[in-house]
LUMBA-567015 format. One line per 3 residues: number of its first residue (from 1); for each residue x, y, z of N, C-alpha, C, O. Coordinates in steps of 0.001 Angstrom, whole numbers, plus 524288, in hexadecimal, padded with zeros to 5 digits. Layout:
NUM = X,Y,Z,X,Y,Z,X,Y,Z,X,Y,Z  ...
END
This chain:
1 = C934D,8149E,484E4,C97FF,81705,482B9,C966A,81A18,47DB5,C9356,81822,47A93  C986D,81EB0,47D00,C978F,82184,47833,C99EE,81E77,47395,C9E8E,81D27,47382  C9671,81D65,46FAC,C9858,819F4,46B83,C9D00,81BEF,468C2,CA01D,818D3,466D1
4 = C9DB0,8210C,46877,CA219,82353,465C3,CA76E,821DC,46877,CAB8B,821F7,465FA  CA735,82092,46D5A,CAC3D,81F25,47030,CAE21,81997,46E77,CB259,817F6,47017  CAB1E,816B2,46B3E,CACD7,811B5,46945,CB0B7,81292,464BA,CB390,80F0A,46322
7 = CB0AD,81771,462BC,CB45A,81896,45E42,CB9A3,819D8,45FF0,CBA8C,81B85,4645A  CBD5B,81904,45C45,CC2D6,81A2E,45D6B,CC3FD,81FE6,45C3A,CC784,82250,45E6E  CC0E8,821E5,458B5,CC1B9,82796,4571F,CBD54,829A8,4540B,CBAA4,8269C,45179
10 = CBC60,82EA1,4541A,CB847,83109,4516E,CB9F2,83633,44F0B,CBBDA,83993,451E2  CB94B,83700,449CB,CBA62,83BCD,4473E,CB556,83E00,444D2,CB2CC,83B61,441B1  CB3FC,84291,44639,CAF62,84510,443E9,CB0F2,849D1,440B1,CB443,84CEF,4423E
13 = CAE5B,84A47,43BFC,CAF1C,84EE5,438D9,CA9FD,850B7,436EB,CA672,84D99,435FF  CA97F,855EB,43641,CA521,85800,4337A,CA646,857EE,42DAB,CAACE,8584B,42C1B  CA238,85777,42A67,CA304,85798,424D2,CA5A5,85C63,42345,CA5F8,86025,42640
16 = CA7AD,85C59,41E4D,CAA33,860F5,41C03,CA60B,86540,41B22,CA153,86476,41B9B  CA82F,869C9,419D5,CA4C5,86E4A,418D6,CA0AB,86CDA,414DE,CA1E3,86A93,410D0  C9BB9,86E2F,41604,C976A,86D19,41257,C952B,87210,41029,C965E,8763F,41233
19 = C91F8,871DC,40C20,C8F6B,87641,409CD,C8BC0,878EE,40DDE,C8AE0,87DA8,40DB9  C89AD,875B3,41175,C866E,87825,41578,C89B3,87B32,4195C,C880B,87F63,41B09  C8E46,87947,41ADF,C9201,87C97,41E1F,C92F3,881CA,41BD4,C92AC,885B9,41E95
22 = C9414,881FF,416D2,C94F6,886FB,4140A,C9031,88A67,413FA,C9080,88F1C,414E7  C8BC6,88804,412E2,C8707,88AE3,412A8,C857C,88D9B,41800,C8407,8922F,41826  C85E3,88A97,41C31,C84D8,88C7E,42148,C8880,89102,422BD,C86BE,894DC,42504
25 = C8D81,89099,42178,C913B,894AB,4227C,C8FAF,899BA,41F5E,C9048,89E14,42155  C8DBA,89909,41A93,C8CDB,89D88,4175A,C883D,8A0E3,4195E,C87C4,8A571,417E7  C84C6,89E96,41CCA,C8043,8A1B0,41E90,C80F3,8A31F,4244B,C7D9F,8A5C5,4268A
28 = C850D,8A17A,42693,C861F,8A280,42C38,C8649,8A87D,42D06,C88DE,8AB59,42A25  C8387,8AA2A,430E8,C8311,8AFBB,4323A,C7FD2,8B2FC,42EB0,C7FBE,8B7C4,42F2F  C7D28,8B094,42B2A,C796D,8B379,427B8,C73D9,8B2AD,42985,C72AA,8B00D,42D5F
31 = C7056,8B545,42647,C6AD2,8B4F4,427CC,C67DC,8B076,42514,C6317,8AFEE,4255D  C6B2C,8AD33,4225D,C68A4,8A8D8,41F41,C6631,8A4E1,4231F,C6874,8A3C1,42737  C619C,8A2D0,421C6,C5E94,89F15,42544,C5FB0,8998E,423D9,C5F81,89622,42738
34 = C60DE,8987F,41ED7,C6176,89300,41D26,C665E,892A0,41977,C677B,895FE,41637  C6915,88E40,41A56,C6DF9,88D71,4174C,C6C9D,88C47,411AA,C6F35,88E3B,40E1E  C6897,8891F,410BF,C66E8,8880C,40B67,C6A2F,883E7,408CA,C6B94,88477,40439
37 = C6B6E,87FD1,40B88,C6E53,87B5F,4093D,C6ADC,87846,40591,C666C,8770F,406F8  C6CBE,876EF,400D9,C695B,873E2,3FD60,C68CA,86E35,3FEB8,C64C9,86BCE,3FD93  C6CE3,86BF5,40138,C6CC2,8663E,4025E,C6A7A,86528,407C0,C6A84,86894,40B20
40 = C6896,860A5,4088D,C6766,85EB8,40DC3,C6C68,85E38,410CF,C7090,85DBF,40E71  C6C35,85E4E,415E9,C70F5,85E12,4190F,C748E,85944,417C1,C7957,859B2,41795  C7218,854EB,416E4,C7533,85028,415AB,C7865,8505E,410B4,C7C1D,84D61,4101A
43 = C76F7,853F9,40CFD,C793B,85444,407D0,C7CE6,858B9,4072F,C7EF2,85973,402E4  C7DF7,85BF9,40B64,C8167,86033,40A92,C870B,85EB3,40987,C8924,85B80,40C71  C89A6,860D0,4058C,C8EAB,85EEC,403F7,C931F,8620A,4065F,C924D,8661B,408CD
46 = C97C8,8600E,405A5,C9C92,862A5,40728,C9DD0,86726,40369,C9C3B,866DD,3FEE1  CA07E,86B2F,40503,CA2DF,86EE6,401B3,CA854,86D18,3FFF2,CAA4E,86920,401CE  CAAAF,86FFF,3FC6A,CB023,86E9C,3FAF0,CB383,86EDF,3FFAA,CB6CE,86B6F,40056
49 = CB2F0,872CC,40319,CB5F0,8730C,407DE,CB4D9,86E24,40B2A,CB872,86BD8,40D61  CAFF9,86C9B,40B75,CAEBE,86800,40E90,CB171,8630D,40C95,CB301,85FB1,40FA6  CB1F6,862A9,4075A,CB49A,85DFD,4054B,CBA9B,85E63,4068C,CBD38,85A83,407AD
52 = CBC7D,8631C,40647,CC25D,86380,407D0,CC30A,8622F,40D75,CC6A3,85F50,40EDA  CBFBE,86428,410B3,CBFEE,862C0,4165D,CBFA5,85CE2,41749,CC276,85ABC,41A8A  CBC34,85A58,4145E,CBBCC,85483,41512,CC102,851E8,4137F,CC2D3,84E61,41637
55 = CC36B,85399,40F29,CC7FD,85165,40D97,CCC6D,85278,41155,CCFDC,84F28,411EE  CCC84,85701,413E7,CD08B,85802,417F1,CCF95,85477,41CCC,CD341,8528F,41F3F  CCA8D,853AD,41E12,CC980,85006,4223A,CCB9F,84ABC,4212D,CCDE1,84844,424A2
58 = CCAE9,848D1,41C2F,CCCE8,843E3,41A82,CD2B3,843A3,41B27,CD4C2,83FD0,41D38  CD556,84792,41974,CDB31,8476F,41A2B,CDCAD,84719,41FED,CE077,84479,4214B  CD9C0,849B7,4234A,CDB08,8496A,428B8,CDA04,84391,42ADE,CDD03,84185,42E06
61 = CD5E1,84144,42908,CD4B5,83BC5,42A6E,CD90E,8380C,42848,CDA9E,8345D,42AF3  CDAE2,8390A,423A0,CDEC3,835AF,42154,CE3FF,835F2,4246D,CE70C,8323A,4247C  CE4E5,83A8A,42701,CE9D4,83B49,42A16,CE9B4,83936,42F88,CEDA8,83966,43244
64 = CE51E,83727,43149,CE4B7,8351B,43675,CE7F5,82FE5,436F2,CE80A,82CB9,43355  CEA76,82F2E,43B46,CECD6,829F2,43C26,CE900,82577,43B7A,CE44A,82615,43C39  CEB28,820DA,43A06,CE7D9,81C60,4392A,CE41A,81B30,43DA6,CDF99,819B4,43CD7
67 = CE622,81BE6,44273,CE2E3,81A6D,446E2,CDF0F,81ECC,44894,CDC75,81E79,44C9C  CDEE1,822CA,44558,CDAC8,826F4,4466E,CD72A,827D0,441DD,CD382,82AE9,44241  CD811,8252B,43D90,CD4B0,8258B,43916,CCF53,82308,43A17,CCEF4,81F3C,43D05
70 = CCB27,82525,437A9,CC5FB,822E2,4386B,CC5E5,81D2B,43669,CC886,81BD5,4329C  CC2F1,81A05,438F6,CC1D5,814BA,43731,CBBF1,8144F,4356F,CBA1F,81042,43397  CB938,818AA,43620,CB3B1,8188E,434AF,CB214,81E51,43384,CB3A7,821EF,43644
73 = CAEF9,81EFE,42F72,CAD07,82448,42DD1,CA72F,8244B,42D7C,CA4DF,8211B,42AB9  CA4B9,827EA,43055,C9F1B,8285E,42FFB,C9DA0,82E1D,42ED9,C9FDB,8319A,4314B  C99DF,82F40,42B29,C9879,8345E,42A10,C9288,83542,42A9C,C8F5A,831A7,42A8B
76 = C914E,83A4F,42B25,C8BCE,83BFF,42A3C,C8A43,83AC5,424C4,C8D76,83B23,42131  C8532,8393E,423F8,C8336,83852,41E83,C82F2,83D12,41B14,C820E,83CA5,4165F  C83BC,841BC,41D75,C830F,84672,41A24,C87C7,84723,41675,C8C3E,845F4,417CB
79 = C8683,84926,411B2,C8A3F,84971,40D89,C8F5B,84BFE,40F0E,C937B,849F4,40DA8  C8F4F,85034,411C0,C93FB,8531C,412F8,C978C,84FF8,4167B,C9C4F,85090,41622  C9560,84C85,419FE,C9883,84946,41D39,C9AD0,84497,41A35,C9F5E,84324,41ABA
82 = C9767,8426F,41720,C9943,83DD9,413EB,C9DA1,83F51,41052,CA182,83C86,40FD1  C9CEE,843F0,40DB3,CA119,8458F,40A07,CA5EA,846D6,40CF8,CAA28,845A8,40B0B  CA5A2,8492D,4118A,CAA4E,84A78,414B9,CAD53,8456A,415ED,CB219,84526,4156D
85 = CAA69,84189,4177B,CACF9,83C8D,418F4,CAF94,839F6,41405,CB3EB,837E7,41447  CACD1,83A2D,40FC1,CAEDB,837C5,40AEA,CB3D3,83A85,40918,CB7BA,837FE,407DD  CB3A3,83FD6,408EF,CB82D,842D3,4071F,CBCD0,841F8,40AFE,CC13A,84117,4094E
88 = CBBCD,8423A,40FF3,CBFB3,8419A,413DA,CC28F,83C25,41362,CC75B,83BD4,4133C  CBF68,8380B,4132C,CC1A1,832DE,4130F,CC46D,831DE,40E0A,CC80A,82EB1,40E06  CC316,83446,409DA,CC5AE,8339F,404E8,CCB81,83595,40569,CCEB4,8341F,40221
91 = CCCE3,838AD,40937,CD20B,83A99,40A2A,CD585,836BE,40D4A,CDA36,8379D,40DE7  CD321,83280,40F3A,CD5B8,82F04,412E2,CD6C9,829B0,41076,CD47C,82855,40C76  CDA27,826C2,412C7,CDB1F,82172,410D0,CD747,81D83,412FD,CD7D4,818D5,41206
94 = CD35C,81F4F,415ED,CCF96,81B81,417FB,CC9D2,81CE8,4163D,CC609,81B33,418AA  CC95A,82016,411F0,CC462,82171,40FDA,CC161,81CDC,40D58,CC3BF,818C0,40C92  CBC93,81D4D,40C1B,CB953,818E2,40A1C,CBB56,8174A,404A5,CBA0F,812FD,402E8
97 = CBE54,81A6E,401EF,CC03F,818A8,3FC9B,CC57D,815F1,3FD04,CC7B4,8145D,3F90C  CC78E,8155B,401DA,CCC95,812D6,40269,CCBCD,80D34,403CF,CC7CE,80C03,40633  CCF47,80993,40287,CCEBF,80426,40443,CCE40,803C0,40A3F,CD1A5,805A5,40D15
100 = CCA36,80167,40C14,CC943,800D2,411AA,CC7D1,805C5,41448,CC7EB,80619,41914  CC671,809BD,41139,CC507,80F06,41376,CC01E,80ECC,416E6,CBD65,80AD7,41721  CBF1B,81328,4198A,CBABB,81395,41CD3,CB5C0,8151B,41993,CB5FA,81870,4161D
103 = CB169,8129A,41AD0,CAC56,81392,418D8,CA9E7,8184B,41B7D,CAA10,8189A,42049  CA795,81C1E,41888,CA4F9,8208F,41B35,C9F77,81EB8,41C48,C9C78,81D6E,418C0  C9E3C,81EA4,4215B,C98FB,81D65,4231F,C959D,82247,42448,C97CE,82650,425B7
106 = C90C8,82213,423C2,C8D43,8264A,4251A,C898F,824AA,4295A,C881E,8201E,429F6  C8815,828AB,42C4A,C844B,827B8,430A4,C80F9,82CAC,43136,C82E7,830FC,43218  C7BC8,82BBF,430A4,C7832,8308D,4307C,C7823,8333D,435D7,C7631,8379E,43639
109 = C7A32,830C7,43A05,C7A52,83351,43F54,C7E75,837A3,43F65,C7EA1,83AB8,44314  C81CC,837E7,43B5F,C85FF,83BE9,43B1B,C845A,84098,437F9,C876F,84432,4372D  C7F28,8409A,4360B,C7D61,84569,4331A,C7D78,84A4D,43662,C7DD4,84A1A,43B2C
112 = C7D25,84E7E,433D6,C7D1A,853A9,43691,C782F,85416,439C8,C7456,8515A,438D9  C785D,8579C,43DA5,C73BB,8589A,440DC,C6F4C,85AE0,43D94,C7036,85E93,43AA6  C6AB8,858E4,43DF0,C664F,85A83,43AD1,C63C2,85F33,43D4C,C628C,85F44,441F3
115 = C62EE,8635D,439DA,C60E1,86859,43BA6,C5B09,86911,43B14,C58EE,86D09,43CCA  C5861,86558,438BA,C52B0,865A0,437FE,C50EC,86A76,4356E,C5327,86BDD,43168  C4D02,86D3F,4376B,C4AEE,871C6,434BD,C4EDA,87689,43429,C4DFA,87A28,4311F
118 = C533A,87640,4374D,C56F2,87A23,4371C,C5B3C,87983,43344,C5EAB,87CD7,432BD  C5AFF,874F3,43069,C5F0A,873DD,42CAC,C5F7E,87854,42864,C5B9F,87A49,42650  C6442,879A7,4275B,C653C,87D8C,42362,C642D,88367,424F2,C64BD,886ED,421B9
121 = C62B0,88446,429CE,C619D,8899F,42BAE,C661C,88BBA,42E5C,C68D8,888CD,43106  C672C,890BB,42DE3,C6B0F,89374,430DA,C68B3,8949D,43670,C6407,893DB,4374A  C6BEB,89664,43A0B,C69BA,89844,43F0D,C658B,89C86,43E46,C61A0,89C97,44110
124 = C6651,89FDE,43AB5,C62A3,8A412,43960,C5DAC,8A1C4,43797,C5971,8A378,4391B  C5E2E,89D93,4341B,C5967,89AF9,4322B,C565B,89835,43651,C518D,89869,43648  C58FF,89593,439F7,C569A,892F3,43E38,C5369,896C6,4418B,C4EDD,895C9,442C2
127 = C55E1,89B28,442FD,C5329,89F0C,4466D,C4E4C,8A12B,4436D,C4A29,8A1C6,445CE  C4EB6,8A248,43E61,C4A4D,8A4AE,43BD1,C45F4,8A102,43A47,C4162,8A27B,43A89  C473D,89C3E,438AD,C4375,89899,436DA,C416B,89525,43AFD,C3D07,89341,43A77
130 = C4431,8942B,43F02,C42C9,8908B,4436E,C4408,89323,448AE,C4723,8910F,44BB6  C41A5,897A4,449C6,C431A,89A3A,44EA3,C4215,896FD,4536E,C450F,8975D,4572F  C3DEE,893BD,45383,C3CD0,8907F,457E3,C4111,88C75,458DF,C4277,88B39,45D4E
133 = C431B,88A69,45462,C474F,886A6,454C7,C4C44,88939,456CB,C4F19,88701,459FC  C4D49,88E03,454D8,C51F8,890DD,456AC,C51A8,891C2,45CA9,C5592,8914A,45F69  C4CFB,89309,45E96,C4C39,893DD,46448,C4CB0,88EAA,46739,C4EE2,88E78,46B7E
136 = C4A9B,88A77,464E9,C4B1B,885A1,46788,C50D6,8838C,467D3,C5270,88127,46BAD  C53BB,88490,463AE,C592A,8833B,4639D,C5C42,88669,467E0,C5FAC,8845B,46A91  C5AE0,88B63,46847,C5D42,88E86,46C6D,C5C19,88C85,471D5,C5F78,88C8E,47542
139 = C574F,88AC3,47299,C55B4,888F6,477B0,C5823,883F0,47919,C5A2E,88362,47D6B  C5807,8802D,4759C,C59D8,87AE8,476A2,C5FCB,87A51,47688,C6204,876F3,47927  C626C,87DDA,47348,C67D5,87D54,4722F,C6905,879CF,46DD1,C65F7,87646,46CAB
142 = C6D93,87AA3,46B27,C6EC8,877DF,4664B,C6EF8,87205,46704,C6D7D,86F17,46381  C70C9,87042,46B94,C71B6,86A82,46C3C,C6CCD,8673D,46C02,C6CBB,862FD,469C3  C6874,86967,46E81,C63C6,86668,46ED0,C5F77,86808,46AB8,C5B92,8654F,469FD
145 = C605E,86C71,46834,C5C4A,86E39,46493,C5BD5,86A9C,45FC4,C5FCC,86967,45D53  C572F,868E9,45E67,C560E,8659E,459F3,C527A,86896,45616,C4DE0,86949,4574C  C5456,86A51,4519A,C50A0,86CEF,44DFD,C4CE3,868F3,44BE0,C4E2E,8645A,44B4F
148 = C4807,86AD7,44AAA,C442C,86749,44858,C463F,8648A,443A4,C4800,8670F,43FF1  C461A,85F69,443AB,C4807,85C1B,43FA5,C4D88,85B64,43FAA,C4F78,858E3,43C0B  C5096,85D58,44377,C5616,85D02,443F4,C57DA,85A3D,448F0,C54EF,85764,44B7C
151 = C5CEB,85B47,44A31,C5F47,8586E,44E73,C61F2,85C5E,45237,C640C,86062,4509A  C61BC,85AFB,45753,C64B8,85DC5,45B08,C6A31,85B80,45B3F,C6B3D,8576D,458EB  C6DA6,85E1A,45E01,C7313,85BF2,45EC4,C72E9,85700,461BE,C763D,8539C,46102
154 = C6EDA,8566C,4655A,C6E85,851BD,46858,C6C87,84D3A,464FA,C6E07,848C1,465EA  C6920,84E43,46102,C6743,84A67,45D6A,C6C37,8481F,45A68,C6CC3,8436D,45989  C6F84,84BB5,45906,C746D,84A05,45626,C77D6,846B9,459B2,C7A30,842E7,457F9
157 = C781A,8482E,45E97,C7B3D,844D0,4625D,C78EF,83F23,4628A,C7BCE,83B49,462C6  C73E2,83EDA,4626B,C7191,8397B,462F3,C7310,83628,45E20,C74B9,831AA,45E95  C7268,83886,45997,C7403,83509,45514,C79C5,8340D,454B2,C7B51,82FF9,452AC
160 = C7D16,83799,4568C,C8299,836CC,456BE,C844D,832BD,45AEF,C880F,82FD8,45A24  C81AB,8329D,45F12,C82C9,82ECB,46320,C814A,8295C,460F6,C83FA,82591,46232  C7D39,828D8,45DDE,C7BF0,82437,45B6D,C8004,822B4,4577C,C818B,81E25,4574B
163 = C81D4,82642,45460,C85BD,8253F,45063,C8AC5,82322,45313,C8CC1,81F11,45172  C8CCC,825B6,45705,C91A7,82472,4597E,C914F,81F59,45CB8,C9529,81C8E,45D6D  C8CA2,81E4A,45E97,C8BC5,81949,46161,C8C69,814B9,45D6C,C8F2A,810E8,45E6B
166 = C89D4,8154C,4590D,C89FF,8114A,454EF,C8F77,810AF,452BA,C914C,80C63,45195  C920E,8154C,4522B,C97A2,8151E,4500F,C9B46,8122E,453DD,C9E84,80F02,45244  C9AA6,8134A,458AC,C9DEE,8108C,45CAD,C9D0B,80ACB,45CD8,CA09D,807B5,45DC2
169 = C9825,8095D,45BEF,C96BC,8038F,45BE6,C98B1,800CE,456EF,C9A53,7FC49,4572B  C9887,80388,45268,C99A2,80110,44D77,C9F6D,80161,44C86,CA18E,7FDE0,44A02  CA218,8054F,44E5C,CA75C,80631,44CFB,CAAD1,8074F,451C1,CAD75,80B53,451C1
172 = CAAF6,80423,455A7,CAE24,804E7,45A23,CB3F8,8051C,458A2,CB5D7,801E1,4559B  CB6CF,80900,45AD2,CBC81,80992,4599C,CBDA1,80C4B,45470,CC227,80CDC,452E9  CB998,80DF2,451CD,CBA5D,810AE,44CB9,CBC4E,81642,44D86,CBB68,818AB,45196
175 = CBEEA,8182D,449A4,CC039,81DE5,44946,CBCB1,82006,44530,CBD3C,81E96,440A2  CB905,82371,44690,CB483,824F8,44308,CB525,82A80,44130,CB63B,82DF7,44457  CB485,82B6F,43C54,CB433,83080,43A05,CAE29,8317D,438C8,CABB6,82E7A,435F1
178 = CABF4,835CF,43B0B,CA6B7,83739,43A11,CA6D2,83C69,43731,CA930,84027,4390F  CA443,83CB1,432A3,CA3CF,84132,42F56,C9E51,8432D,42F93,C9AE5,84090,42D6E  C9D2B,84763,431E4,C97E2,8492C,43291,C9721,84F06,432BA,C98AA,851A0,42EFC
181 = C94EC,8513E,436B0,C9356,856C5,436C7,C950E,85938,43C04,C966F,8567F,43FBB  C94E7,85E9A,43C23,C96C2,86137,440DC,C93D1,85FA6,445B1,C962A,85F1D,449DB  C8EA0,85EE0,44546,C8B7D,85D3D,449D8,C8CE9,857F2,44BC0,C8CBE,856E3,45070
184 = C8E52,85492,44829,C9022,84F3B,449A8,C954E,84F6C,44CD2,C95E6,84CB5,450BF  C98E4,8529B,44B0C,C9DD0,8535C,44D9E,C9CD4,85551,4535E,C9EE2,85328,45723  C99A9,85969,453C3,C98D0,85BA9,458E0,C9614,857D8,45C71,C97B7,85740,460EC
187 = C9218,85548,45ABC,C8F68,85199,45E39,C925A,84C89,45F46,C9161,849F3,46336  C95E7,84B1A,45BD6,C9973,846DF,45D5C,C9CDB,84833,461FC,C9DD5,844FA,4656A  C9EAC,84D25,461FA,CA1B4,84EC8,466B6,C9E18,84E56,46B6A,C9FD2,84C5C,46F72
190 = C995B,84FFD,46B2A,C95D2,84FCA,46F96,C9535,84A2C,471AE,C94D2,84943,47663  C9524,84679,46DF9,C9454,84110,46F71,C9945,83EAC,4715E,C9939,83C6F,4759F  C9D67,83EF3,46EAD,CA26B,83C8B,46FB1,CA4AB,83EB6,474DC,CA6AC,83BB7,4780B
193 = CA458,843E6,475B3,CA6FA,84646,479F0,CA329,84751,47E5B,CA4B2,849BA,48238  C9E3B,845A0,47DFF,C9A40,845FC,48239,C9A02,84B77,48416,C9AD8,84C92,488B1  C98CE,84F20,48054,C9868,854AC,4819D,C92F6,8564A,48361,C8F44,8534C,482AD
196 = C925A,85ADB,4859D,C8D6A,85CED,486F7,C8B11,86019,482C9,C8DB1,8614D,47EF0  C8615,86194,48354,C8381,8653C,47F89,C86BD,86A38,47F3D,C87EA,86BFB,47AEC  C8825,86C70,48361,C8ADA,8717B,4836E,C905B,87102,480BA,C9208,87478,47DD7
199 = C92E9,86CBD,481CB,C982B,86C06,47F71,C97B2,86B7E,479A6,C9A85,86E23,476CA  C9435,86826,477BE,C9429,86782,4722F,C91B4,86C08,46F06,C92DB,86CC0,46A69  C8E49,86F0C,471A9,C8C3B,87386,46EC6,C9070,877E1,46EA1,C9080,87B1A,46B10
202 = C93D0,877E5,4726F,C983C,87BA6,471F3,C9C04,87A09,46D9D,C9E02,87D5A,46AC3  C9CFD,874FB,46D23,CA06E,87337,468ED,C9DE8,87414,46377,CA0A1,87503,45F9D  C98C2,873BF,46345,C9615,87424,45E7E,C965D,8799E,45C3C,C9573,87A44,4578F
205 = C9798,87D9F,45F5F,C97B9,88315,45DB7,C9BD0,883DC,45996,C9B22,8872C,4562A  CA024,880E1,459C4,CA462,8814F,455CB,CA390,87D81,45128,CA347,878C2,451E5  CA331,87FB1,44C5F,CA1F6,87C42,44807,CA5B8,877CD,4475F,CAA64,8786C,44853
208 = CA3BF,8732F,445B9,CA6FF,86ED0,4447E,CA90D,86F97,43ECD,CA5DB,87058,43B4A  CAE17,86F71,43DD1,CB048,8704E,438C0,CAEFD,86BF5,43525,CAEE3,86771,436CB  CADF8,86D1C,43033,CAD78,8690C,42C2C,CB285,865F4,42BC8,CB6CC,86822,42B7D
211 = CB1E7,860DC,42BC9,CB626,85D2E,42BA1,CBA2E,85DB6,4302D,CBEA4,85BF5,42FCA  CB865,8602D,43469,CBBA0,8604A,43906,CBBD6,85AC4,43BB4,CB86E,8577A,43ADB  CBFDD,859EE,43EE1,CC074,854D0,4416E,CBF42,85561,4473B,CC182,858C0,449D1
214 = CBBD1,85233,4494B,CBAB7,85171,44EBD,CBBE2,84BAA,44FCB,CBA2F,84845,44CD8  CBEBF,84A93,453EE,CC12B,84537,45485,CC14F,843B8,45A1B,CC23E,846E1,45D9B  CC054,83EB1,45ADB,CC0EE,83C05,45FCB,CC414,836EB,45F27,CC399,83438,45B33
217 = CC725,835B8,462E8,CCA34,830AC,46316,CC95A,82DDC,46842,CC897,8304D,46C55  CC97F,828CE,46803,CC878,8256D,46C8A,CCCFD,825DD,4707A,CD18D,82566,46F06  CCBB2,826C0,4755E,CCFE7,826FA,47968,CCD1D,82575,47E67,CC935,827D1,47FED
220 = CCF46,8215E,480F8,CCCFF,81FBC,485C5,CC753,81DE4,485B7,CC45C,81E97,48970  CC60A,81B97,48174,CC0DA,8193D,480E4,CBC81,81D13,47EFD,CB7FC,81B8A,47E66  CBDEC,821D9,47E19,CBA19,825CF,47C11,CBCC7,828DF,477A4,CC18B,828B9,47706
223 = CB987,82BAA,47493,CBB7C,82F3C,47092,CBCAA,8343B,472D6,CB977,83661,475B6  CC140,8365C,471B5,CC323,83B71,4739A,CC3ED,83F60,46F1D,CC647,83DFD,46B27  CC20C,84427,46FA0,CC2A9,847C3,46B5D,CC86E,84963,46A6A,CCB50,84A6B,46E20
226 = CCA05,84997,4657D,CCF06,84B09,46402,CCF41,84FE1,46018,CD357,85253,45F69  CCABE,8510C,45DA8,CCA7D,855A1,45A64,CC4AC,85705,459D5,CC12E,853B8,45A0C  CC3EB,85C02,4591F,CBE84,85DF5,4585B,CBED2,86277,4543C,CC1BC,86643,454AF
229 = CBB7E,8619A,4502F,CBAE4,865C6,44C34,CC018,867B0,449D7,CC0BD,86C53,448BD  CC3DA,863F3,44912,CC8D9,8651E,4472F,CC8A3,865C7,44142,CC6DE,8625B,43E63  CCA90,86A6B,43F87,CCA83,86BAB,43A02,CCFE0,86C48,4376B,CD044,86DD0,432E0
232 = CD3E5,86B18,43A52,CD963,86C60,4389B,CDA9D,869AA,433B5,CDDCF,86B9F,430B1  CD813,864D1,4328B,CD948,86240,42DB5,CD6D1,86496,428D8,CD7A7,862CC,42476  CD3A3,868CF,429D3,CD0CF,86B56,4253A,CD349,87040,4233C,CD10C,872C2,41FCC
235 = CD7B2,871C2,42524,CD9DC,876E0,423FB,CDAC4,8778F,41E3F,CD9FF,87BD3,41C29  CDC63,87374,41BA3,CDD2F,87404,415F5,CD85D,87377,412CD,CD847,87530,40E50  CD427,87112,414F4,CCF64,87059,41203,CCB7C,874DD,41264,CC868,875D2,40ED2
238 = CCBB6,87799,416D3,CC7FC,87BD9,417B3,CCAB8,88071,419F9,CCC52,88046,41E81  CCB5A,884B2,416E9,CCE08,8896C,418EE,CCBA6,88B97,41DE6,CCE5B,88E02,4210D  CC686,88AB9,41EA1,CC3BF,88CBD,4232B,CC554,88A27,42805,CC470,88C45,42C3E
241 = CC7C3,88571,427AF,CC973,8827E,42C54,CCE7B,88479,42E60,CD008,8831A,432B7  CD14C,887E5,42B31,CD64A,889F4,42D0F,CD5D9,88DDD,43167,CD9CF,88FDA,43346
END
């Protein structure tokens, strides 16, 4: 049995907008080879917009009916995900600072997909600095390609299967909020909904919104999708979401 099906519900969100998100957008379509971020990936912070998005997510969580609210919260150990969870839960009556509130747990298996030698490079930079890798990626396809020192999408699926197996064993019947990264949201769909390579790579073409909601609820013994990449709760926090 897929461990995730032991849960009563699952809500996934990507962290709020980060400084890296802004930096990558600023060089999109240019001739720049490297984004030039000063921090390591684990230490990239939220922007002011990202913090507003996290607060808006928290207000959405606070408005959920009691029987739909999370009973467990797990985040990526990366700063942008931890801060998103902290800001969001501060808007709710069940945050860690409230009596009997939920504790924010971290799990390294929820970290972002590791890019290895391609980290921080734009597509232009990959083609110019690592032409052999660009050709290998083209030949193998995005799903199975593993950059030197990094992870393929299938590597990510393996660590996520491990995470959800342990989650189902330790917290059967829980309603879990996971705060992580876009790749985690995408590959969770792959695992929970038993999708194919072709199906998930088609889904991956559309960006996962910062602080968007992707959701499954238990029905007939399995988790069923009820929302994907929903950003309607962010309209006041991020004008770009309108």
